[in-house]
C-alpha positions as CSV (number, residue, x, y, z in Angstrom):
1,M,-19.3,-2.9,4.7
2,K,-16.5,-4.6,2.7
3,R,-19.0,-5.5,0.0
4,Q,-20.3,-1.9,-0.2
5,I,-16.8,-0.5,-0.5
6,A,-15.9,-3.0,-3.1
7,G,-19.0,-2.1,-5.0
8,V,-18.2,1.6,-4.9
9,L,-14.7,0.8,-6.2
10,C,-16.1,-1.2,-9.1
11,A,-18.6,1.5,-10.0
12,A,-15.8,4.1,-10.0
13,M,-13.8,2.0,-12.3
14,L,-16.7,1.7,-14.7
15,T,-17.2,5.5,-14.8
16,G,-13.5,6.0,-15.6
17,I,-12.3,7.5,-12.4
18,F,-9.2,5.2,-12.4
19,S,-6.5,5.4,-15.0
20,G,-6.9,3.0,-17.9
21,C,-10.6,2.3,-17.0
22,G,-12.2,4.7,-19.4
23,K,-11.6,7.8,-21.5
24,Q,-11.6,10.2,-18.6
25,E,-8.1,11.2,-17.5
26,T,-7.2,11.2,-13.9
27,S,-4.6,12.8,-11.7
28,V,-4.4,9.9,-9.3
29,K,-2.5,7.0,-10.8
30,N,-2.6,4.4,-8.0
31,F,-5.1,2.3,-9.8
32,T,-3.2,2.0,-13.1
33,A,-3.1,-1.7,-14.0
34,P,0.2,-3.3,-14.8
35,E,0.8,-4.5,-18.3
36,S,1.4,-8.2,-19.1
37,G,5.0,-9.0,-18.5
38,E,5.6,-5.9,-16.4
39,D,7.6,-6.5,-13.2
40,I,5.6,-6.7,-10.0
41,V,6.7,-7.6,-6.5
42,C,5.2,-10.7,-4.8
43,I,5.4,-11.0,-1.0
44,Q,4.8,-14.4,0.5
45,V,3.6,-13.9,4.1
46,E,4.1,-17.0,6.2
47,N,0.7,-18.5,7.3
48,Y,-1.2,-15.8,5.4
49,G,-0.6,-16.0,1.6
50,E,0.6,-13.7,-1.1
51,I,0.5,-9.9,-1.5
52,K,1.2,-8.7,-5.1
53,I,2.3,-5.1,-5.7
54,K,2.2,-2.9,-8.8
55,L,5.2,-0.6,-9.0
56,F,5.2,2.9,-10.5
57,S,8.7,2.9,-12.1
58,D,7.7,5.6,-14.5
59,L,6.7,8.0,-11.7
60,M,9.1,7.0,-9.0
61,P,12.1,5.3,-10.7
62,K,14.6,5.6,-7.9
63,A,12.2,4.4,-5.3
64,C,11.2,1.4,-7.4
65,E,14.8,0.6,-8.3
66,N,15.7,0.4,-4.6
67,F,12.7,-1.9,-3.8
68,T,13.3,-4.3,-6.7
69,G,17.0,-4.3,-6.1
70,L,16.5,-5.2,-2.4
71,A,14.0,-7.9,-3.3
72,E,16.1,-9.4,-6.0
73,S,19.1,-9.6,-3.6
74,G,17.0,-11.5,-1.1
75,Y,17.3,-8.7,1.4
76,Y,13.7,-8.9,2.5
77,N,13.4,-12.7,2.8
78,E,12.6,-13.9,6.3
79,L,12.1,-10.3,7.6
80,T,9.0,-9.4,9.5
81,F,6.2,-6.8,9.6
82,H,7.5,-5.4,12.8
83,R,5.0,-2.6,13.2
84,V,1.3,-3.3,12.9
85,I,-1.5,-0.8,13.7
86,P,-5.2,-1.5,13.2
87,N,-7.0,0.6,10.6
88,F,-3.7,2.2,9.6
89,M,-0.9,0.1,8.1
90,I,1.6,-2.8,8.4
91,Q,5.3,-1.9,8.2
92,G,8.3,-4.2,7.5
93,G,11.7,-4.4,5.8
94,D,13.9,-3.8,8.8
95,P,16.7,-6.4,9.4
96,K,16.8,-5.4,13.1
97,G,13.1,-6.0,13.4
98,N,12.5,-2.9,15.6
99,G,12.2,0.0,13.3
100,T,15.8,1.3,13.7
101,G,17.6,-0.6,10.9
102,G,17.8,-1.0,7.2
103,E,19.4,0.7,4.2
104,S,19.0,1.2,0.5
105,I,20.8,-0.7,-2.3
106,W,23.2,2.2,-2.4
107,G,23.9,2.0,1.3
108,G,22.4,4.3,3.9
109,K,19.4,6.5,3.1
110,F,18.2,8.0,-0.2
111,D,15.8,10.6,-1.5
112,G,12.8,8.7,-2.8
113,G,10.8,11.9,-3.6
114,V,7.0,12.2,-3.9
115,S,4.6,12.4,-6.7
116,D,1.3,14.3,-6.8
117,A,-0.1,11.5,-8.9
118,L,0.2,8.9,-6.1
119,C,-1.6,9.2,-2.8
120,H,-2.0,7.2,0.4
121,V,-5.3,5.5,-0.6
122,R,-5.9,2.1,0.9
123,G,-3.5,-0.5,-0.5
124,A,-0.8,2.1,-1.3
125,V,2.8,1.0,-0.7
126,A,5.3,3.6,0.6
127,Y,8.7,3.9,2.3
128,A,8.8,4.6,6.1
129,N,11.3,7.3,6.9
130,S,13.0,9.0,9.8
131,G,11.5,12.4,9.3
132,S,11.5,13.1,5.5
133,Y,11.3,11.2,2.2
134,T,14.9,12.2,1.7
135,A,15.7,9.6,4.3
136,D,14.1,6.5,2.7
137,G,15.9,3.2,3.2
138,S,14.5,-0.4,3.2
139,Q,11.5,-0.1,5.5
140,F,8.1,0.1,3.8
141,Y,4.5,0.0,4.7
142,I,1.2,-1.0,3.2
143,V,-1.8,1.3,3.9
144,T,-4.8,-0.6,5.4
145,G,-6.8,2.4,6.8
146,G,-10.5,2.5,6.0
147,P,-12.8,5.3,4.8
148,V,-12.3,8.8,6.1
149,D,-15.3,11.1,6.3
150,E,-15.5,14.6,4.8
151,E,-15.4,16.4,8.1
152,T,-12.1,14.6,9.0
153,L,-10.6,15.6,5.6
154,D,-11.7,19.2,6.3
155,S,-10.0,19.1,9.7
156,Y,-6.8,17.8,8.1
157,E,-6.8,20.7,5.6
158,K,-7.3,23.2,8.4
159,N,-4.3,21.8,10.1
160,G,-2.1,22.2,7.1
161,Y,-2.5,18.9,5.3
162,G,-3.7,18.6,1.7
163,P,-5.5,20.4,0.1
164,Y,-7.3,17.4,-1.3
165,T,-8.7,17.3,-4.8
166,K,-12.3,16.2,-5.5
167,E,-10.9,12.9,-6.8
168,Q,-8.8,12.3,-3.8
169,R,-11.7,13.1,-1.5
170,E,-13.8,10.5,-3.3
171,L,-11.1,7.9,-3.0
172,Y,-10.5,8.6,0.7
173,T,-14.2,8.7,1.6
174,T,-15.1,5.5,-0.3
175,I,-12.1,3.3,-0.3
176,G,-10.1,4.7,2.6
177,G,-6.5,5.4,3.3
178,T,-4.2,7.7,5.4
179,P,-4.5,11.2,3.7
180,W,-2.5,13.0,6.4
181,L,0.7,11.2,5.1
182,D,0.5,12.6,1.6
183,G,3.5,14.7,0.7
184,S,5.7,13.4,3.5
185,Y,6.3,9.8,2.4
186,T,7.3,8.2,-0.9
187,V,4.4,6.2,-2.4
188,F,5.7,4.0,-5.1
189,G,3.4,1.0,-5.3
190,Q,-0.2,-0.3,-5.0
191,V,-1.5,-3.7,-3.9
192,I,-3.2,-5.5,-6.8
193,E,-3.9,-8.7,-4.9
194,G,-3.9,-9.7,-1.3
195,L,-5.0,-6.4,0.3
196,D,-7.4,-8.5,2.4
197,I,-4.3,-10.2,3.8
198,A,-2.7,-6.9,4.8
199,I,-6.0,-5.7,6.4
200,Q,-6.3,-9.0,8.3
201,I,-2.8,-8.7,9.6
202,A,-3.4,-5.0,10.6
203,N,-6.7,-5.6,12.4
204,D,-6.3,-9.1,13.9
205,T,-2.7,-9.2,15.1
206,E,-2.0,-8.8,18.8
207,T,0.8,-6.4,19.5
208,D,2.7,-4.9,22.4
209,A,2.8,-1.2,23.4
210,S,5.2,-0.4,20.6
211,N,2.9,-2.1,18.0
212,K,5.2,-5.0,17.5
213,P,3.4,-8.3,17.0
214,Y,3.7,-10.8,19.8
215,T,3.9,-13.6,17.2
216,A,6.2,-12.7,14.3
217,V,4.4,-12.0,11.0
218,R,7.2,-13.0,8.6
219,M,7.8,-12.4,4.9
220,S,9.1,-15.8,3.8
221,T,10.1,-14.4,0.3
222,V,9.9,-11.2,-1.5
223,T,10.4,-11.6,-5.3
224,V,10.2,-9.7,-8.5
225,E,8.0,-11.5,-11.1
226,P,6.5,-10.7,-14.5
227,Y,2.8,-9.8,-14.2
228,D,0.9,-12.7,-15.8
229,G,-2.4,-10.9,-16.5
230,S,-4.2,-12.5,-13.7
231,P,-7.3,-10.7,-12.2
232,I,-6.7,-7.6,-10.2
233,H,-8.3,-7.1,-6.8
234,W,-7.7,-3.5,-5.9
235,Y,-9.7,-3.8,-2.7
236,A,-9.9,-7.5,-1.7
237,S,-9.9,-11.1,-3.0
238,D,-12.9,-12.8,-4.4
239,S,-13.0,-15.1,-1.4
240,E,-13.3,-12.1,1.0
241,A,-16.0,-10.6,-1.2
242,A,-17.9,-13.9,-1.1
243,Q,-17.6,-14.1,2.7
244,S,-18.9,-10.5,3.0
245,D,-21.9,-11.3,0.7
246,E,-22.7,-14.4,2.9
247,A,-22.5,-12.3,6.1
248,D,-24.8,-9.6,4.7
249,S,-27.4,-12.0,3.4
């Protein structure tokens, strides 16, 4: 299944669905590759590896300023992913470690806004909030949810979510994500490497009734680094793709 999804993603890139991968323009900018030297955020997850994140400073300047400011100050170092839900997301960035703490670089909460060009496709990075994107702080999550079928998308629209464009539908049904969160939370980044790590944490970590891991999943460091032009893995790493190929053979 992982190999099939990765194949769909590659095919989509070749046909120009994603920004920067052909002449066709797109309304969804999640898969815009960073330029060499552009600032990205690197999360070292203890016992797991590194997650690299492309930031959309052009679309969400205040949201990205907050995230990089907190990272550069060392705010996130040694904090945990305190809320982990299979086939949904992993959430971290709370100094209290229970979902009730954290603040922005300006102190308290801030209005991070939303952009129609960014959606909750798998690998999206967004701020958790306490009821509205006007109450963003330091807590953030990485979307790990898998593909959503057309009938489910239709039911979401009937219940007031969306509406979803043809492009968004293709992304959600092939790559996955959490479409019901669009418009209510500030998406400001996209994982470019290490999404397999986030998915592993989400799906394999044992948690209590409040979705808190029994064994802490810790971010040893969160740093801002210049993008060095290394290969991008929008879906997963080469090692996971290889393992999927072996399992399917």
